[in-house]
C-alpha positions in Angstrom: -11.0 44.8 23.8 -8.1 43.5 25.9 -10.2 40.7 27.3 -11.3 39.6 23.8 -7.6 39.5 22.6 -6.8 37.4 25.7 -9.4 34.9 24.9 -8.2 34.6 21.3 -4.7 34.0 22.5 -5.9 31.4 24.9 -8.0 29.6 22.3 -5.1 29.6 19.9 -2.8 28.1 22.7 -5.5 25.4 23.4 -5.7 24.5 19.7 -1.9 24.3 19.3 -1.5 22.0 22.4 -4.4 19.9 21.1 -2.8 19.6 17.8 0.5 18.6 19.5 -1.1 15.8 21.4 -3.1 14.6 18.3 0.1 14.5 16.1 2.0 12.6 18.9 -0.7 9.9 19.1 -1.0 9.5 15.4 2.8 9.4 14.7 3.2 6.9 17.4 1.1 4.3 15.5 2.6 5.2 12.1 5.8 3.3 12.9 3.8 0.2 13.7 1.7 0.4 10.5 4.9 0.8 8.4 6.3 -2.2 10.0 3.1 -4.2 9.2 3.3 -3.1 5.6 7.0 -4.0 4.9 6.3 -7.6 4.0 3.8 -6.4 1.4 5.8 -3.6 -0.3 9.2 -1.8 -0.3 9.7 1.5 1.5 9.0 3.8 -1.4 5.9 1.9 -2.4 4.5 2.3 1.1 5.3 6.1 1.2 3.8 6.4 -2.3 0.4 4.9 -1.1 0.6 6.8 2.2 1.0 10.2 0.6 -1.7 9.3 -2.0 -4.4 8.3 0.6 -3.3 11.1 2.8 -3.8 13.7 0.0 -7.2 12.6 -1.1 -9.3 13.7 2.0 -7.3 17.0 1.9 -8.4 17.5 -1.7 -12.0 17.1 -0.6 -11.5 19.6 2.1 -9.9 22.1 -0.3 -12.7 21.8 -2.7 -15.1 22.5 0.0 -13.3 25.7 1.1 -12.0 26.7 -2.3 -13.8 29.9 -2.4 -12.1 31.1 0.7 -8.5 30.4 -0.6 -6.5 33.1 -2.2 -4.9 30.9 -4.9 -3.0 33.8 -6.5 -1.1 34.5 -3.3 0.3 31.1 -2.8 4.1 30.9 -3.2 4.2 27.9 -5.4 8.0 27.5 -5.7 8.6 27.4 -1.8 5.6 24.9 -1.6 7.3 22.6 -4.1 10.6 22.9 -2.2 8.8 22.0 1.0 7.6 18.9 -0.8 10.9 17.2 0.2 9.0 16.5 3.3 7.3 14.0 3.7 8.7 11.9 0.7 12.3 11.5 1.8 12.0 11.3 5.6 9.2 8.7 5.4 11.0 6.7 2.8 14.1 6.7 5.0 12.0 5.8 8.0 10.4 2.8 6.2 13.8 1.7 4.9 15.2 1.9 8.4 12.6 -0.4 9.8 13.8 -3.2 7.6 16.7 -3.3 10.0 15.5 -1.9 13.3 12.5 -2.2 15.4 9.7 0.3 15.2 10.1 1.3 18.8 13.8 2.0 18.1 12.9 4.1 15.0 10.5 6.2 17.2 13.2 6.9 19.8 15.7 8.1 17.2 12.8 10.1 15.6 12.4 11.9 18.9 15.7 13.7 18.3 13.8 16.0 15.8 13.6 19.0 18.3 17.5 19.0 18.5 17.9 19.1 14.8 15.1 21.6 14.4 16.8 24.0 16.8 20.3 23.6 15.3 19.1 24.0 11.7 17.0 27.0 12.7 20.1 28.6 14.3 22.5 27.7 11.5 20.4 28.2 8.3 17.4 30.3 9.4 18.9 32.9 11.8 16.7 31.6 14.7 17.9 32.9 18.1 18.3 30.2 20.8 18.1 30.9 24.4 20.4 29.4 27.0 17.9 26.8 28.1 17.5 25.7 24.5 21.3 25.2 24.1 21.2 23.3 27.4 18.4 21.1 25.9 20.4 20.4 22.7 23.4 19.3 24.8 21.2 17.1 27.0 19.6 15.7 23.9 23.0 14.7 22.4 24.0 13.1 25.7 20.8 11.1 25.4 21.6 10.0 22.0 25.0 8.8 23.1 23.4 6.9 26.0 20.9 5.2 23.6 23.9 4.0 21.4 25.8 3.0 24.6 28.4 5.6 23.7 29.5 3.4 20.8 29.7 6.0 18.1 31.9 3.9 15.9 29.6 1.0 16.2 26.7 3.2 15.0 27.8 2.5 11.4 29.2 -1.0 11.9 26.2 -2.7 10.6 25.9 -0.5 7.6 24.3 2.9 7.1 20.8 1.5 6.4 19.0 1.3 9.7 20.3 3.6 12.4 22.1 5.9 10.0 19.1 6.4 7.7 16.8 6.8 10.7 18.9 9.6 12.0 18.9 11.3 8.6 15.1 11.3 8.5 14.5 13.9 11.3 17.3 16.0 10.1 15.6 16.4 6.6 12.2 16.8 8.2 13.6 19.6 10.6 15.0 21.5 7.7 11.6 21.4 5.9 9.6 22.5 8.9 11.9 25.5 9.4 11.6 26.3 5.7 7.8 26.1 5.9 7.8 28.4 9.0 10.0 30.9 7.1 8.4 31.0 3.7 4.8 29.6 4.0 3.5 31.0 7.2 0.7 32.9 5.4 -0.4 29.9 3.4 -3.3 27.8 4.8 -2.2 24.6 6.5 -4.6 22.6 4.3 -2.8 23.8 1.2 0.7 23.1 2.6 -0.3 19.6 3.7 -2.0 18.8 0.3 0.8 20.3 -1.7 3.6 18.4 0.1 1.7 15.1 0.0 1.0 15.6 -3.7 4.7 16.1 -4.4 5.4 13.2 -2.2 3.1 10.6 -4.1 4.3 12.0 -7.5 8.0 11.5 -6.7 7.7 8.2 -4.9 5.1 6.9 -7.3 7.5 7.5 -10.3 10.2 5.7 -8.3 7.9 2.8 -7.3 6.4 2.2 -10.7 9.6 2.6 -12.5 11.5 0.1 -10.3 8.9 -2.3 -9.0 5.6 -1.5 -10.6 2.4 -0.5 -8.8 2.2 -2.0 -5.2 -0.7 -4.4 -5.8 0.3 -6.8 -3.1 -0.7 -4.2 -0.4 -4.3 -4.8 -1.5 -4.2 -8.7 -1.1 -5.2 -8.8 2.6 -7.5 -7.0 4.9 -4.6 -6.3 7.3 -2.5 -4.5 4.7 -5.5 -2.6 3.3 -6.5 -1.4 6.7 -2.9 -0.5 7.5 -2.3 1.6 4.4 -5.6 3.4 4.8 -5.0 4.4 8.4 -1.5 5.2 7.6 -2.5 7.4 4.7 -5.6 9.2 6.0 -4.4 9.7 9.6 -0.6 9.1 9.5 -0.3 11.5 6.5 -3.4 13.6 5.9 -4.7 14.5 9.3 -1.3 14.5 11.0 0.3 16.8 8.5 -2.7 19.2 8.5 -2.1 19.5 12.3 1.6 19.6 12.0 1.6 22.5 9.5 -1.0 24.3 11.7 1.5 24.2 14.5 4.3 25.4 12.3 2.4 28.3 10.8 0.6 29.4 13.9 3.3 28.5 16.4 6.8 27.6 15.3 8.9 24.8 13.9 10.3 24.3 17.3 6.9 23.9 18.9 5.7 21.4 16.3 8.9 19.3 16.7 8.0 18.8 20.4 5.4 16.2 19.3 8.2 13.8 18.6 9.1 13.6 22.3 5.8 12.0 23.0 5.9 9.6 20.0 8.2 6.9 21.5 5.8 6.2 24.3 3.0 5.5 21.9 5.2 3.7 19.4 6.8 1.5 22.0 3.4 0.5 23.4 1.9 -0.4 20.1 5.1 -2.1 18.9 5.0 -4.3 22.1 1.3 -4.9 22.0 0.8 -5.6 18.3 4.2 -6.5 16.9 5.6 -8.3 19.9 8.7 -6.1 20.1 10.7 -5.8 23.2 11.3 -2.5 25.0 15.0 -2.9 25.2 17.7 -3.2 22.5 18.5 -0.4 20.1 18.5 -2.8 17.1 15.8 -5.0 18.5 
């Protein structure tokens, strides 16, 4: 009996680390696809389509497994609250990339584990070990190095850009801790589909009210391919894996994926978008 339990724990660990690597690879390319789409649509239009095309394959998966889902036990109000993620962070990320390079955005996004730990400690009574506090300190020093210790200059070019990009992982960190606290017993498929549904409804209302339906995205093969990949993989698949890590592991574990994102994002930004590896506002 003990051996069987050990194998179950080991398999669960393998799945968690597999999900971690998968999310890292997918999110690394998401910054590039957002950058590609910006000439075709504004940030909230991009997020609207991203959430929409991300939710559709999850609906199919839910219908296929609907008989195994305990619908009455789903806490709908916490699920709706968790819908703040991804709509707001992704909109802020896309908005930031109108001012900064996708590689720069990914580096700032990699501060997510810092905010996840701090928000968990302050708002969700998560106990942090000494090594975690040390990691937070080192992380903040790293942020100062990235900005060349010019904290005042951080806002000199306006809040849109670096400021909005820092705000994005803070909001995402809160949402992830919230999901771990109140939605741990909910299937990750339901959480992902629910948050993406709230995401495309809110950003859809904003997009259509202000600018109309983003038809320009469907005028070229490049933009169509970018939004489909960004939606299906950057939203649907990645959020399914992300919420799996949060519910079966922890919000802190899931946030570790962002440490690997800059490597992928900088490579693709350099390879496809001809962005340089240096310069925080490149």
